[in-house]
C-alpha positions in Angstrom: -35.6 6.8 -61.8 -34.4 6.2 -65.4 -32.6 8.4 -67.9 -33.1 7.8 -71.6 -31.5 9.1 -74.8 -34.5 10.9 -76.2 -35.4 9.3 -79.6 -39.2 9.1 -79.7 -41.3 12.2 -80.3 -42.7 11.9 -76.7 -39.2 11.7 -75.2 -38.1 14.7 -77.1 -41.2 16.7 -76.2 -40.7 15.7 -72.5 -37.2 17.0 -72.7 -38.4 20.3 -74.1 -41.2 20.4 -71.5 -38.8 20.2 -68.5 -36.4 22.8 -70.0 -39.3 25.1 -70.7 -40.6 24.9 -67.2 -37.2 25.5 -65.6 -35.5 28.0 -68.0 -38.4 29.8 -69.5 -41.1 29.8 -66.9 -38.9 29.8 -63.7 -35.8 31.6 -64.8 -37.5 33.9 -67.4 -35.0 33.1 -70.2 -36.2 34.1 -73.6 -37.7 31.2 -75.6 -35.5 31.9 -78.6 -32.4 31.6 -76.4 -33.4 28.3 -74.9 -34.6 26.7 -78.1 -31.8 27.9 -80.3 -32.2 25.5 -83.2 -29.3 23.2 -82.1 -31.5 20.4 -80.6 -31.6 18.4 -83.9 -27.8 18.3 -83.8 -27.7 17.3 -80.1 -28.1 14.1 -78.1 -31.0 14.8 -75.8 -31.3 13.1 -72.3 -34.6 12.9 -70.4 -35.0 11.7 -66.9 -38.2 10.0 -65.6 -39.6 9.1 -62.2 -42.7 6.9 -62.4 -42.9 7.7 -66.1 -43.1 11.4 -65.4 -40.5 13.6 -67.1 -38.5 15.4 -64.3 -35.1 16.2 -65.8 -33.5 17.1 -69.0 -30.1 17.8 -70.6 -28.4 17.8 -74.0 -25.0 17.1 -75.4 -23.8 19.1 -78.4 -20.5 17.6 -79.6 -18.6 17.6 -76.3 -20.5 20.4 -74.6 -23.1 19.5 -71.9 -26.0 22.0 -71.7 -29.6 22.6 -70.7 -29.3 20.5 -67.5 -32.6 21.0 -65.7 -34.7 19.4 -63.0 -38.3 20.3 -62.2 -38.4 22.3 -59.0 -40.4 19.7 -57.0 -37.9 17.0 -57.8 -34.7 18.7 -56.9 -32.2 17.3 -54.3 -33.3 13.8 -55.3 -30.3 13.0 -57.4 -31.9 13.7 -60.8 -29.1 16.0 -62.1 -26.4 13.6 -60.8 -28.1 10.7 -62.7 -28.4 12.8 -65.9 -24.7 13.7 -65.7 -23.7 10.1 -65.1 -25.7 9.0 -68.1 -24.2 11.7 -70.3 -20.6 10.8 -69.2 -21.3 7.1 -69.9 -22.6 7.9 -73.3 -19.6 10.2 -74.0 -17.1 7.5 -73.0 -19.0 5.0 -75.3 -18.4 7.5 -78.1 -14.7 7.6 -77.2 -14.8 11.2 -76.1 -12.0 12.1 -73.8 -13.5 15.2 -72.1 -16.7 17.2 -71.6 -17.1 20.9 -71.1 -20.1 22.9 -69.9 -21.2 26.4 -68.9 -22.5 26.1 -65.4 -24.7 28.7 -63.8 -22.5 30.2 -61.0 -24.7 29.2 -58.2 -24.4 25.5 -58.9 -20.6 25.5 -59.7 -20.0 23.4 -56.6 -22.3 20.7 -57.8 -20.2 20.2 -60.9 -17.0 20.5 -58.9 -18.1 17.5 -56.8 -18.6 15.6 -60.0 -15.0 16.1 -61.0 -15.3 19.2 -63.2 -12.7 22.0 -63.0 -13.5 25.7 -63.5 -11.7 27.6 -66.1 -11.5 31.4 -66.3 -13.7 34.0 -64.8 -17.4 34.6 -64.6 -19.3 35.5 -67.9 -22.9 36.1 -68.7 -25.4 34.1 -70.8 -29.0 35.2 -70.9 -28.0 37.7 -68.2 -27.1 34.9 -65.8 -23.6 34.5 -64.4 -21.8 31.4 -65.7 -18.5 29.7 -65.4 -16.8 27.4 -67.9 -16.0 24.0 -66.6 -14.2 20.9 -68.0 -13.8 17.2 -67.1 -10.9 15.3 -68.5 -11.8 11.6 -68.4 -8.2 10.5 -68.9 -7.1 12.7 -66.0 -9.9 11.4 -63.8 -9.0 7.8 -64.6 -5.4 8.5 -63.8 -6.3 10.2 -60.5 -8.4 7.0 -59.6 -5.3 4.9 -60.4 -3.2 7.1 -58.1 -5.7 6.7 -55.2 -6.0 2.9 -55.8 -2.2 2.5 -55.7 -2.1 4.6 -52.5 -4.7 2.4 -50.9 -3.0 -0.8 -52.0 0.2 0.4 -50.4 -1.6 1.1 -47.1 -3.2 -2.3 -47.2 0.2 -3.9 -47.4 1.6 -1.6 -44.7 -1.1 -2.7 -42.4 -0.6 -6.4 -43.2 0.8 -8.2 -40.1 3.0 -10.6 -42.0 4.3 -9.6 -45.4 6.2 -11.8 -47.9 9.1 -10.7 -50.1 6.6 -10.4 -52.9 4.4 -8.2 -50.7 7.3 -5.9 -49.9 8.1 -5.6 -53.6 4.5 -4.8 -54.4 4.3 -2.3 -51.6 7.1 -0.1 -52.9 6.0 -0.6 -56.5 2.5 0.7 -55.6 3.8 3.6 -53.7 6.0 4.6 -56.7 3.1 4.1 -59.0 0.9 6.4 -56.9 3.3 9.2 -57.3 3.7 8.6 -61.0 0.0 8.7 -61.5 -0.4 11.9 -59.5 2.2 13.6 -61.8 0.4 12.3 -64.9 -2.9 13.6 -63.6 -1.5 17.0 -62.8 -2.3 16.4 -59.1 -2.0 19.1 -56.5 1.3 19.8 -54.7 -0.3 18.3 -51.6 -0.9 15.0 -53.6 2.8 15.0 -54.6 3.9 15.7 -51.1 1.9 12.9 -49.6 3.0 10.5 -52.4 6.7 11.3 -51.5 5.9 10.8 -47.8 4.4 7.4 -48.6 7.4 6.3 -50.6 9.8 7.4 -47.8 7.7 5.7 -45.2 7.7 2.4 -47.2 11.5 2.6 -47.7 12.0 3.2 -44.0 9.8 0.2 -43.2 11.9 -1.9 -45.5 15.2 -0.6 -44.0 16.2 1.3 -47.2 17.5 4.4 -45.4 19.1 6.0 -48.5 15.9 6.1 -50.5 13.8 6.8 -47.4 15.9 10.0 -46.9 15.7 10.9 -50.6 12.0 11.0 -50.7 11.7 12.4 -47.2 13.8 15.4 -48.4 11.5 15.8 -51.4 8.4 15.8 -49.1 10.1 18.1 -46.5 11.4 20.6 -49.1 8.0 20.9 -51.0 6.1 21.1 -47.7 8.2 24.2 -46.7 8.3 25.7 -50.1 4.6 25.7 -50.6 3.8 26.5 -46.9 1.9 23.3 -46.4 0.8 23.1 -42.8 -1.4 21.1 -40.4 -0.6 17.4 -40.0 1.2 17.3 -43.3 3.9 19.5 -41.8 4.3 17.2 -38.8 4.6 14.2 -41.1 7.3 16.0 -43.2 9.4 16.1 -40.1 8.3 12.6 -39.2 9.6 11.3 -42.5 13.0 12.9 -42.0 13.2 11.5 -38.5 12.3 8.0 -39.5 14.8 8.0 -42.4 17.6 9.1 -40.1 16.6 6.5 -37.6 17.0 3.8 -40.3 20.4 5.3 -41.1 21.4 5.2 -37.4 21.8 9.0 -37.3 20.5 9.6 -33.9 21.4 13.3 -33.8 19.4 14.2 -36.9 16.6 11.9 -35.9 16.2 13.8 -32.6 16.4 17.2 -34.3 13.5 16.4 -36.6 11.5 14.7 -33.9 11.8 17.9 -31.9 10.6 19.9 -34.9 7.8 17.4 -35.3 6.6 17.7 -31.7 6.6 21.5 -32.0 4.6 21.4 -35.2 1.9 19.4 -33.5 0.7 22.6 -31.9 -0.5 24.0 -35.2 -2.5 20.9 -36.1 -6.2 21.9 -36.1 -8.1 18.8 -35.0 -7.4 17.2 -31.6 -7.7 13.7 -33.1 -5.0 14.6 -35.7 -2.8 16.0 -32.9 -3.1 12.8 -31.0 -2.3 10.7 -34.1 0.7 12.8 -34.9 2.2 12.5 -31.4 1.5 8.7 -31.5 3.5 8.4 -34.8 6.4 10.5 -33.5 6.5 8.5 -30.3 6.9 5.3 -32.3 10.1 6.7 -33.9 11.3 8.1 -30.6 10.9 4.8 -28.8 
């Protein structure tokens, strides 16, 4: 499969052919609506398999539209490849975001590509749509947050760490939280980032900061009614921090709460892992 920016007459006609088959023939959209006179001002993208046109899309300023795949070629990654090519082109043009009006029934497809829905349902050509947006800067920052989180875990799992490793470990944990804030991450992202910082501080014997971030994690978990294994680990973070501070009474209090919270964890594998982590602190 290849996707080209349609420049030749054939590539442009192939683009129109695919859109005509999908939107006019299949979806019964009026010709005048589909071919609205904006194509000359758009960047057209045409997808080919074995030199046959199978997919099409266009980019008007920062708005993606007319994304179409011939019926017999669906579920073969054509639309995903079209969107990838459009995003690569947009970034080359220094665009920072893309918007689109997705037909409601394929909203999940765009969500999986990193697009966020905005507002309610509206109608175009009598078909329900939803406006969606992808912020490239935000997506890049989210990736940095995940990368820092993973780098931290790599160092946690390292059998023998140097002083430089320990320094990098806490730096990456702090960076992960910072990036989640910059990317407007979910409250769950922030809670897990606070837990990670607390966990690293406990590993390094820094009880004061371990407790500080454990309290952040614990407070937000209760405030936003976060449950499942995240609730257990909010208690675990508090218990671990108090263990480092040699406060046995508070450690045991939070361990008790943690063991009780295991019952509401949904998956058996997660239940077992939660008990395992609490047992490590207890013993």
